[in-house]
N, C-alpha and C positions, 0 to 999 in steps of 0.2 A: 551498685550491682544490679544485673538485670534481672527483672521480675521473671517469676517462673512462665509467666503467659508468654513474654516474648521468647522464651528459650523453645516454648512448645509450637510456637509460630513460625520461627526460623527452619529453613531447611540448610542441611549442609551442604556448602558450596561444591564440594568434591562428588556429591551425589549425583549418579546419573538422573536425567530429568527428562520426563516425557509429559506431552500435552495431557492435562487432564480431561475428562468429560465436561467439568463445569466449565473449564475455557473455551472448550468448541460450542458449548452451550450459550455461551457469551458470546462469540462470534456470530449467532443470528441476528443479534440487533444490527451487525453492521450490513449483513445482507439485506434488510430493510431499507436501512440507511442508504445503500448503492441504487435500490430501486428508487428510491424517492429524489436522489441527487440526478440519476438519468432522466427521469421524468422532468424535473425543473431545468435542466439543460435542453430538454427536448423541446420544452414550451418556450424557451427564451433562448434560442442559440447566437443571441449576439454578443457583442465584447462584454457589455455590460453582465448580461446574464451568465456569461462564463467566470466572469471576476466573481459574481456572488456564489455559483457553485463551487468554486475554488477554494474562497474562504470557508464554506460549510463544510467542504471535504477535510481541509485541513484541520479543522475544529474536530471533527468525527475522528480523523485519524489520531490526533493528539489523544483524545479519549483513549483509542485503542492503543496506542504505543505506550502510553505513561502505566495503563493498567496491564499489559503484557508484561512490561518491565518489572511494575510492583509485583505480581503473581510470580514471578520467577524466584523470589527470595523467600516466598512463603510457601507453607504447607496447605496445598489446596482443599485438603481434607479438614482443614481446622474450621470450627462453624463461624467463627470473625471473619475467615477469609471468603468461606462460602456467602456469607452477608454482603461482605463489600463486593464481590463479583456480582451479585444480584442487585447491589445498590445501584452499580455502575450500568447494567445493562439495563435496568428500567430507567435511569437518566437517557441512556444512548437512545432507547426508543421514543422516548418524549421528543428529544431533540429530532430523531428521524421523522417524526410525524409531523413535527413544526417545518421540515424543510421547504415545502413549497410556499409558504406564507412567512417565511422566517425574516425577510425585508420588508415584509409589510404587515399584517394585522398580528401574527404571533411571534415577531422578535424577541418579546420579552419571554415565551417559555422558552426557545432556544437558547438565548442567553442565561436563564436562570438555571435551566437544567444543567448545561455545560458548567457553570461555576458551583452548582451543588454537588455535582459528581466529584470535582478535584477537591472541595473543601470537607465533602462528607468522608473520603477515603481518609483525609487527614485526621479529621475526627475520630475516626475508629481506630488508625494505626498509632497516633501519638501516644494516648493513655496505655496501649496495649504493648508499647515498646519502653516503658517506663525504666530506667536506668540502665538500657542498652544505648551503645553509642549511636545506633541508627535512629535513635528518636529524634536526634539533633538532625540528621539530613530531613527527615520527614516535616521537623519543624520549619526548616529553610524554603524546603519546596512549596509548603502551605503558605507561608508569609508571601511569597511571590504570585501564589495563585490568587490569594485575598485581593493583593494589589492589582492583578491583571483584571480581577472580577470587576473591578469599580468601570475599567474601560468597556468590560461585556455589557454589564447592565446600563451604563449612561449612553452606549451606543445603542442599545435596545430603545430606549426612552428619547433619543433625539436622531429622529429618521435622518436628516442632512447629512450628518455626520458618521451615520452607523458604518458605513463600508471602511473608513478611513480608523475609525477607533477600535473595529474589530480586527483590522489588518494590525494596526499596532500592537494590539493586544497578542496575536498571534507570533508577531515577529518577537516580541520580548520573551516570551515563553519559550520558543524554540532556540532563540540565542542564549538564554540562561541555562537552559540545560546543556548545552555546549560549554558553558561556563563554569559548571558545575553548581549552579544555585547559589553564587556566592552572595552574603549579608553584612552589612555592616555589625560589628560585634559578635558575629556567630561565625565567621569565616566562609569556608566553602566546602564542599563534599571533597572527599579524596576519591582518587579511581577506584580504590578496592572497595570503596563504600557503594560505589556505582556498578560494580563488576556484575555480569549476567553468567549464566550458564550458556555457551555460545550454541550447544548443539539444541537447547530447548528454544532459545529464540529464532535460531534458523529455521527450526522446524515450524514455529509460529509464523514466521514471516511467509514461508512457503504456503502454510494453511491458508492464510488470510488473502494470497494472491490468486489461489484455485478459487476462492470465493469470488474474487471480482471477475475471474474468468468464467465462473459459474453464471454471475449476472447478466454478462454477455451472452452466454447461450439461452438463459431463461427468458431473457428479454426478445432475443430474436426468435424464439420458437412460438413465445406469445404472438408476437407481432405477426407472425407467418401463418400460424394459426387463423387469424383472423383477416387475412389478406386476399382469400378466395383460391389461395395455392395455384394460381395462374402460373405460367411459363416464366415471366420475368421475375416473380416475387420467388419462384423457386431457385432460381440461377441466384438471385440476391442472398437468400436463405443459404445457399451452398456457399457462396464467398464468406458469408459471416462465419460459418463453420471450419471453412479452412483457414481464416485470420485468427479464429481462437487457438486451432491447433497449432498455427505457426508461433503465436505470442506463447504459448505453454513452452514449446520446444525451445525458443530462443531464451525464454527465462532460465530454463535449467539446464542448458548447455551453452558455453560451456561456465564452469566455476559454479554453476548452480547449488551444489551440495557442497562447497567447499567453506562457505562462510563460517559455519559454528567453528570447523577445525581452524579457520584462521584468528577467531576471536579467541579461542583457548590458548592458541599459541602465544598471542599476543600479552597475555598475563592482564593484570588489571586494566593498562592503557588499552586493552581491547574494547573498554568501554566507550571509547571515542569511534572507533569503529561501529560498535552498535548502533551509535547516534548516526553516523552517517549513512549507515545501510537503512536504517528508520527514514530518513529524509528522503533517499533515492526510492525505496519502496512507496512513499507518497507520490511521489512524479511518476512512477510506473503504474500505480493505480488509478490515476488521474488520467494517464494515457489508455488506460484500458476503459475506462469510464466514456471517454471521449469517443473511441472507438466505438464502444456498446451503441452509443446514442447515433453516430453515423450510421452504423448497421441497420438500427432501426427504422430510421427516416428511408435509407435505401429499399428496406423489404416493403416497406409501407406504400413506396411510390417510386419505381425504380426508374421511370422516365423523365422526373422531375428534374429540372435545372436550378439546384438551391445554393445557394452560396454558403449557408449556414452548415448543410451536409459537407460541404468540400471543405470549409474551415477544420469542422470537429474531425473529418476524414481522414485530412492530412496533420493536424496537429496530434490527435490522439496516438497514432503509431510513430511519431516523431519524436514526441514526448518519451514514449515508451523504450524505445530503441537508445536514445541519448541517456537516460538514467541508466539503463543496462549496462551499455557501455564503461559508464563511469562505475559502477558496481564492480564490474568485472577488473577495472584498473586497481580499485583499491584493494580487492581480494588478491589478486596474486599478479598485479602490473600487466596484464594482458590487453591489446587493444585489436580484437579482429576486425580486420581490415574489410571484411565484406559488410560489417555494421556500421565502419564508419563511412563506407559510400553508401550504403542503405540509407541513412539520414537524408544526404541532399538530393539523392533518387527518389525519395516518397515526397519530398517537397517540389521537385521538377516536375514528378507525375501530376500532382496537384494542380501545377501551372496549365501544363499541356491540356488537361481535361476541363479546364474552365469553360462552360457553356455547353458540355456534353452531358448526357443523363447519368444522375448519380450512381446508377449500376457502374458505367464505364470507370468512373473514379476508384468504386470498390474493387472492380476486377485488377486495376493497377496497384493498387495497395497490396493485395493479396498476392499479386504475382510478384512484387518487390519481396516482399516478407519470404515467400516460398524460396526464391533464388538465393536471400540469405542463408535460410536453413539448408540449401543443398551446397553453397559454398562452404557454410561451417563443418558440413558433414564429410567434405572431400579428402581433410587429412587422414581421417579415419579410415575411409572406405580404401584409400591409398596403402594404409599401414595393413589392411586387411589382406588385401590383393597380395602385397609381398610376402606377409606370413603364409597365406595359402600357395604362393609359387614355391616357398622354400620347403614346405611340407610335402609338395609332390614333386620337389626334384630329386633324381635318384641320387641312391649315397653313391659317395667316390669310390670308384674302382670298378663299380657295379655297370655291366652294359646297359645301354637303353634298349628296350624292347619295342 
């Protein structure tokens, strides 16, 4: 029989759920993490630097996703859940602070904080869920995080194998979530045990994506403020703003608001869609992060011919668009042709602008994104024009004046 504490912690799944103040407060740690990650990629925009930033982003995203998923089940006003979110937030801040030297002097801080977040969550929830079926679910998850935690700590201690071991740990965690955390003797979680409130998690995805866009605007503004506000930097800053607006529009339209409804319509199997959406949001946020770094480099020196800026300036928007196309296909099967054409167009634009000033590449990317927004909007514009014509057409039998 479930304990009284478990009953007080859990929310009714049918109740409407909005993001709580504490959840939004928790997101502040992710803002700090994104600024650290963008600085790390700015310091080393090479392939190796990009791989390291991708690994750290995947780890930080997994902390955010698992926490958002866990919080969906519980009453955010319960003291234990408040303590849990604050624990994860503090651990996330430690990870973010270690980002600049996570593959050097402070690898152990990053790894231990990551492991402590997941095992600390389990240490709080497992006793509190005594007698409830979800206790077994939390136990399975905790066992696998303890196993992957060994890879994290050993990777931190053994520098030559660090990237490989951390990548293996992340792949294992992401795959196990899709397999519903199976463990010998304990079985695996059922889809109802993993089901989330679609509208709540969809709202949380939108909020964290807005935070990623906010980081782009914040870093662009700070860089522009220190650039001397000359003409070329002003143009680059304007292009960064246009790019941010286009990314926001492309995220929300079409199907941006229908993810929650689709999850609810699927019922318990909608948990699979929740996971897929989480993976695709990671790719989209990685795209925005790379775009932010490219814009920062352009504003700082618009006339420079940097291969690093060109690479992240092309990869970032292409990653975002690819993941957004896949998300739309998953939600309602749509495949917007303008976006499908837009990905190779951005890559081609990058090839054409090789050897040209950074600001030219930024202008090409912004131009392609604006064209996609325009073509996306055309069906709605034509529908509006047709409705307007019908509304102003004289009624049958009445003479035209």
